[in-house]
C-alpha positions in Angstrom: 13.1 -11.4 3.7 14.4 -11.2 7.1 18.1 -10.5 8.4 19.2 -12.0 11.5 20.0 -9.6 14.6 22.4 -10.6 17.0 22.8 -10.5 20.7 26.1 -10.4 22.7 25.0 -14.1 23.8 24.1 -15.6 20.8 27.3 -14.1 19.0 29.4 -15.8 21.7 27.5 -19.1 20.5 28.5 -18.2 17.0 32.5 -17.8 17.9 32.7 -21.0 20.1 35.3 -23.1 19.1 36.8 -20.6 16.5 40.5 -19.1 17.2 40.1 -15.7 18.7 43.5 -14.6 17.6 42.0 -15.5 13.9 38.6 -13.6 14.4 40.5 -10.5 15.5 43.0 -10.2 13.0 40.5 -10.8 10.4 37.8 -7.9 12.3 41.0 -5.7 12.4 42.1 -5.9 9.3 38.6 -5.3 7.6 38.4 -2.2 10.0 41.7 -0.8 8.5 40.4 -1.6 5.5 37.3 0.0 5.8 38.9 3.3 7.1 41.4 3.6 4.5 38.6 3.4 2.0 36.5 5.9 3.9 38.8 7.9 5.3 41.8 8.1 3.4 42.3 11.7 3.6 42.5 11.7 7.1 46.2 11.1 8.3 45.8 11.7 12.0 43.6 8.7 13.7 43.3 8.3 17.1 42.5 4.5 18.2 40.9 4.6 21.7 41.5 0.6 22.7 39.6 -1.1 25.7 41.1 -4.0 27.7 39.3 -7.1 25.8 38.8 -8.2 22.1 37.3 -4.9 21.0 40.4 -3.4 21.6 42.1 -6.0 20.4 40.3 -5.3 17.0 41.2 -1.5 17.5 45.5 -2.5 17.6 45.1 -4.8 14.7 43.4 -2.1 12.3 46.0 0.8 13.8 49.2 -1.6 12.8 47.1 -1.7 9.2 46.7 2.1 9.2 50.5 2.5 10.3 51.4 0.8 7.2 49.6 3.0 4.8 51.6 5.6 6.4 48.9 7.5 8.6 50.1 9.1 11.8 48.6 6.9 14.5 48.0 7.4 18.2 47.1 4.8 20.3 45.3 5.2 23.6 44.8 2.5 26.2 41.7 2.9 28.5 43.6 1.3 31.2 44.6 2.8 34.1 41.3 4.6 34.1 42.5 7.0 36.6 45.3 8.4 34.4 44.1 11.7 32.1 43.7 10.4 28.3 45.8 12.3 25.7 43.9 12.0 22.2 46.2 14.2 20.4 44.9 16.4 17.4 43.1 13.7 15.1 41.0 13.9 11.9 39.7 10.9 13.1 38.7 8.3 16.3 38.2 5.0 16.3 36.4 3.8 19.4 37.3 0.3 20.4 36.8 0.8 23.5 33.9 -1.6 24.4 32.5 -4.5 22.5 29.1 -6.8 22.2 29.7 -7.7 25.8 29.1 -4.4 27.7 26.4 -4.1 29.9 25.6 -1.1 32.4 27.0 1.9 33.0 30.5 2.9 32.1 32.9 3.1 35.1 33.9 7.0 35.7 37.3 6.5 34.1 35.6 5.1 31.1 33.0 7.8 30.9 35.5 10.5 30.8 37.0 8.9 27.8 33.7 8.7 25.8 33.1 12.2 26.6 36.5 13.2 25.5 35.8 11.3 22.2 32.7 13.0 21.7 34.1 16.5 22.3 36.7 16.4 19.7 34.9 17.5 17.2 36.0 14.9 14.5 34.4 12.1 13.0 34.2 8.5 15.0 34.5 5.1 13.7 32.7 2.8 16.2 33.9 -0.9 16.4 31.3 -3.5 16.8 28.6 -1.4 18.7 29.1 2.6 20.1 30.8 2.1 23.4 28.4 2.7 26.1 25.5 0.9 23.8 24.2 -2.2 25.1 24.3 -4.5 22.1 21.7 -6.9 23.2 18.7 -4.3 23.9 20.1 -0.9 22.6 19.7 0.5 26.2 22.0 3.3 27.2 22.6 3.7 31.1 25.3 6.5 30.9 27.8 8.2 28.5 27.7 6.8 25.4 30.3 7.5 21.8 28.0 9.4 19.3 29.5 7.4 16.0 29.1 8.7 12.4 30.2 4.8 11.2 29.8 1.3 12.7 31.3 -1.4 11.4 30.0 -4.4 13.0 31.6 -8.3 12.5 29.6 -10.8 11.0 25.8 -10.0 11.6 24.1 -7.0 12.9 23.6 -6.5 16.5 20.1 -6.0 18.1 21.2 -2.7 19.5 22.2 -1.1 16.5 18.6 -1.1 15.6 16.5 -0.4 18.9 16.6 3.0 20.3 18.2 4.6 22.0 21.2 2.3 21.0 20.2 3.4 17.1 20.0 6.8 17.4 24.3 6.7 18.2 25.3 4.1 15.4 25.4 6.6 12.5 25.7 4.7 9.4 26.5 1.1 9.3 28.9 -1.4 8.0 28.8 -5.0 8.3 32.0 -7.3 7.8 32.4 -10.9 7.2 34.7 -12.8 9.3 34.0 -15.8 8.8 31.5 -17.1 10.9 28.5 -19.4 10.3 24.7 -17.8 11.0 22.8 -19.3 13.7 19.1 -19.2 14.8 18.4 -15.8 16.5 15.7 -14.2 18.6 15.7 -10.8 16.9 15.6 -10.2 13.0 15.0 -7.2 10.7 12.6 -7.4 8.1 13.9 -6.4 4.9 11.4 -4.5 1.7 10.9 -8.6 0.6 8.0 -8.6 3.3 5.8 -7.2 1.2 5.9 -9.9 -1.4 4.0 -11.8 0.8 0.9 -9.0 0.8 -1.8 -10.6 -1.4 -2.7 -7.9 -3.9 -6.2 -8.3 -5.8 -6.5 -11.0 -8.0 -8.9 -11.6 -10.8 -10.7 -13.9 -8.8 -11.4 -11.5 -5.8 -14.6 -9.4 -5.3 -14.3 -6.3 -3.1 -15.0 -7.7 0.1 -12.6 -11.1 -0.6 -10.2 -8.4 -1.5 -9.9 -6.9 2.1 -12.8 -5.6 3.8 -11.9 -3.2 6.9 -14.2 -1.4 9.3 -12.7 1.4 10.8 -14.2 2.5 14.0 -13.4 6.2 15.5 -13.8 9.4 13.7 -15.4 11.3 17.0 -16.2 15.0 16.3 -13.1 16.9 16.3 -11.1 13.8 15.6 -12.4 12.7 12.0 -9.1 13.3 10.5 -7.5 10.3 12.3 -10.6 7.7 10.9 -10.3 9.6 7.5 -6.6 8.7 7.4 -6.8 5.4 8.4 -9.8 4.5 5.6 -7.7 6.2 2.9 -4.5 4.0 4.1 -6.5 1.2 3.8 -7.5 1.5 0.7 -4.4 2.4 -0.6 -3.0 -0.8 1.0 -5.2 -2.5 -1.7 -8.4 -3.3 0.7 -11.4 -3.5 -1.7 -14.0 -1.9 0.9 -13.5 0.0 4.0 -16.4 1.5 6.1 -16.4 3.9 9.0 -18.4 3.6 11.8 -18.6 7.0 13.7 -20.8 9.1 15.7 -23.3 10.4 14.0 -22.3 13.8 14.6 -19.5 13.0 12.3 -21.4 11.7 9.2 -21.5 14.8 7.6 -17.7 15.7 7.9 -16.5 12.1 6.5 -19.1 12.3 3.8 -17.2 15.4 2.8 -13.8 13.7 3.3 -14.4 10.1 2.1 -15.6 9.2 -1.1 -15.3 5.6 -1.2 -16.0 4.4 2.3 -18.7 3.3 3.3 -20.2 5.7 6.3 -22.4 3.9 9.4 -23.6 5.9 12.5 -21.8 3.9 15.9 -25.1 2.8 16.5 -25.2 0.8 13.3 -21.7 -0.7 14.4 -22.7 -4.2 14.5 -24.6 -4.5 11.0 -21.1 -3.2 9.5 -19.1 -6.0 11.7 -21.1 -8.5 9.6 -19.5 -7.3 6.2 -15.8 -7.0 7.7 -13.0 -9.2 7.5 -10.8 -6.8 10.0 -11.4 -4.3 12.4 -9.2 -1.0 12.9 -10.2 0.2 16.5 -9.4 3.4 18.0 -8.1 6.4 15.4 -10.3 9.3 17.1 -12.9 7.0 18.7 -12.6 9.3 21.9 -12.1 8.0 25.5 -15.6 8.0 26.9 -16.9 5.3 28.9 -19.1 4.3 26.3 -16.2 3.7 23.3 -14.1 2.0 25.8 -16.9 -0.6 26.8 -17.6 -0.7 22.6 -14.1 -1.5 22.5 -14.3 -4.2 25.0 -17.4 -5.8 23.2 -16.1 -5.7 19.4 -12.7 -7.5 20.9 -14.3 -10.2 22.9 -17.7 -10.7 20.9 -16.3 -11.0 17.4 -14.1 -13.4 15.9 -12.8 -11.0 13.4 -8.9 -9.8 13.2 -8.4 -6.6 14.9 -5.5 -3.7 14.9 -6.3 -1.4 18.5 -4.8 1.7 18.3 -4.8 5.2 20.0 -8.1 5.9 21.7 -9.1 2.2 21.8 -5.9 1.5 23.8 -6.9 4.1 26.8 -7.5 1.8 30.1 -7.5 -1.6 28.0 -7.2 -4.3 30.2 -6.2 -7.9 29.1 -9.0 -9.7 26.9 -9.7 -13.1 25.7 -10.1 -13.6 21.8 -8.3 -16.4 19.3 -8.4 -14.0 16.1 -5.0 -12.1 15.4 -4.7 -9.1 17.3 -2.2 -6.6 16.6 -1.9 -3.7 19.8 -0.1 -0.5 18.2 0.8 2.2 21.1 3.3 4.7 21.0 5.7 4.9 24.7 3.0 7.1 26.1 0.5 4.8 25.4 2.2 1.9 26.6 3.7 3.3 29.5 -0.2 3.7 30.7 -0.9 -0.1 29.9 2.1 -1.0 31.9 1.8 1.6 34.8 5.1 2.8 33.9 6.2 6.2 33.2 7.0 6.5 29.3 10.3 7.9 29.5 11.0 4.1 30.7 9.6 2.2 27.9 11.8 4.8 25.8 14.7 3.6 27.7 14.0 -0.5 27.9 12.4 -0.7 24.5 12.5 -4.5 24.1 11.5 -5.3 27.8 8.6 -3.5 27.7 7.4 -5.0 24.8 8.1 -8.8 26.1 6.0 -7.1 29.3 3.1 -5.9 26.8 2.9 -9.6 24.9 2.6 -11.1 28.2 0.2 -8.9 29.5 -2.2 -9.3 26.7 -1.0 -12.2 24.9 -1.3 -10.9 21.3 1.0 -9.1 18.8 2.5 -5.5 20.1 3.4 -3.2 17.6 5.9 -0.8 19.7 6.1 2.5 17.7 8.9 4.5 17.6 12.7 4.5 16.2 13.3 1.1 15.6 9.4 -0.1 15.5 9.6 -3.2 17.5 6.7 -6.1 16.5 6.7 -8.8 19.2 4.0 -11.6 19.6 3.9 -14.9 21.8 6.6 -17.6 21.3 7.8 -16.1 18.0 10.6 -14.2 17.1 10.7 -10.9 17.5 11.0 -8.3 14.7 12.7 -4.8 14.6 11.8 -2.9 11.8 14.3 0.4 10.9 12.1 3.8 10.9 12.5 7.0 9.0 12.5 10.6 10.7 10.0 12.1 8.2 7.3 9.9 9.6 7.6 12.0 13.1 4.5 13.9 12.3 0.8 13.5 13.1 -1.5 11.2 11.7 0.9 8.5 10.7 0.0 6.5 13.3 -3.5 6.0 11.8 -2.2 5.6 8.5 0.0 2.6 10.0 -3.6 1.4 11.5 -5.1 1.6 8.0 -2.4 -0.5 6.8 -2.5 -3.0 9.1 -6.1 -3.5 9.4 -5.8 -3.8 4.9 -3.4 -6.5 5.8 -5.3 -8.5 8.6 -8.4 -8.4 6.1 -6.5 -9.9 3.4 -5.5 -12.9 5.7 -2.3 -12.1 7.0 -0.7 -13.7 10.3 -1.0 -10.8 13.0 2.8 -10.5 13.5 3.6 -10.9 9.5 0.9 -8.4 8.9 2.1 -5.8 11.5 6.0 -5.9 10.2 4.6 -5.8 6.4 2.5 -2.8 7.2 5.3 -0.9 9.1 7.6 -1.8 6.4 5.1 -0.3 3.4 4.7 2.5 5.6 8.4 3.3 6.2 9.0 2.6 2.5 6.2 5.0 1.3 8.1 7.6 3.2 11.0 7.0 1.5 9.4 7.0 -1.9 7.8 10.3 -1.2 9.7 13.2 -3.0 9.5 15.8 0.1 11.7 15.1 3.3 11.0 18.3 4.9 7.1 18.9 5.1 5.9 15.3 4.9 2.4 14.7 6.0 0.3 11.7 6.9 -1.7 11.9 3.4 1.5 12.2 1.6 2.3 8.4 2.7 -0.8 7.3 1.9 -0.7 8.3 -1.3 2.9 6.6 -2.3 1.4 3.2 -0.9 0.2 2.0 -4.0 4.1 2.3 -5.4 5.6 0.2 -3.2 3.0 -2.6 -3.0 2.6 -2.9 -6.6 
């Protein structure tokens, strides 16, 4: 259900007391065997080695490749001032930096990384692509763009958090005989969906999950419709939408199953709800912001807060499970930083948001982060086809459904991201996927 993701410090702790030379031999031989299995037709192979243990792994692999009659060129990164000749390889092995790397590569190493990327051949990175911070996924300068990453013992945090995850290529995990330990971060697997309570014979439509979506201003009704449909398809038994009166005719046409209420009757609708989904198409007026504030502070219902409900949101006080679902632009406004800083420091940004709001923060993007106060942070793999309008509203509806079923906020958020991604993966189309396609696939991944 949860696969551990290791930071550099956690890897050092796992290796403590082990024979370093023996670990290097295991890692290097496994790397060599992987290359022989995957790239046996590539006869000319350049192995670029740094001065540390990562370079040692590369050298052990180079010896194994030579034994298999491959033409291997070994390129040492030191001394840095020398020009390096990579030859004319069919494949490059990046063993320059390892999990301990942080910051920006020095000029000589940066030039070498640029040579690797310019060689126009496939690259296998050792443990992490050089230039990626294994503990955060941050990239401060030149970075190897790998086709495969062979990582040892367990997956590293930086292989799943953008921007680092964008450079890893496909991933191979190699066991080198270390014991597992507790980690600060983990990756949910599809088995987390087994935690979602589906409708039972004893349920009514209300106990199966009753969601109130608050949003749908004129011109933005599609967002509320997608959230409501997603909540139903995520197995909620009852969904209501509270929207401005001018939007109700559109909602009546678009939503058959949901109850529609004007915003002025929202407090009556609250009485039937078991969770709130605030923000899809709500608008950013002073009245909308005040309503969000009241709903958060004057109800004890679990709530997911998205889109317009996040606009100029200040910290609030409530005991019920609460999930904020910003993308980088929305979180940048909440933390008063540029969205580009959020994109470059996603784990740090999520941590700051948790400290500010003291609730679950689901930071959307490649490697969605689900962080909560005093709990293990979960990092959920993404899917490229989800980069389309409306999928955030779908995610809001799924979170709302799972909260209405009584799930803990962090688990509801992580399970919702997983269901969202699995639904997109199961859809028959890749190009041209739209948010409604994801909605229709939800029952197939939950059933």
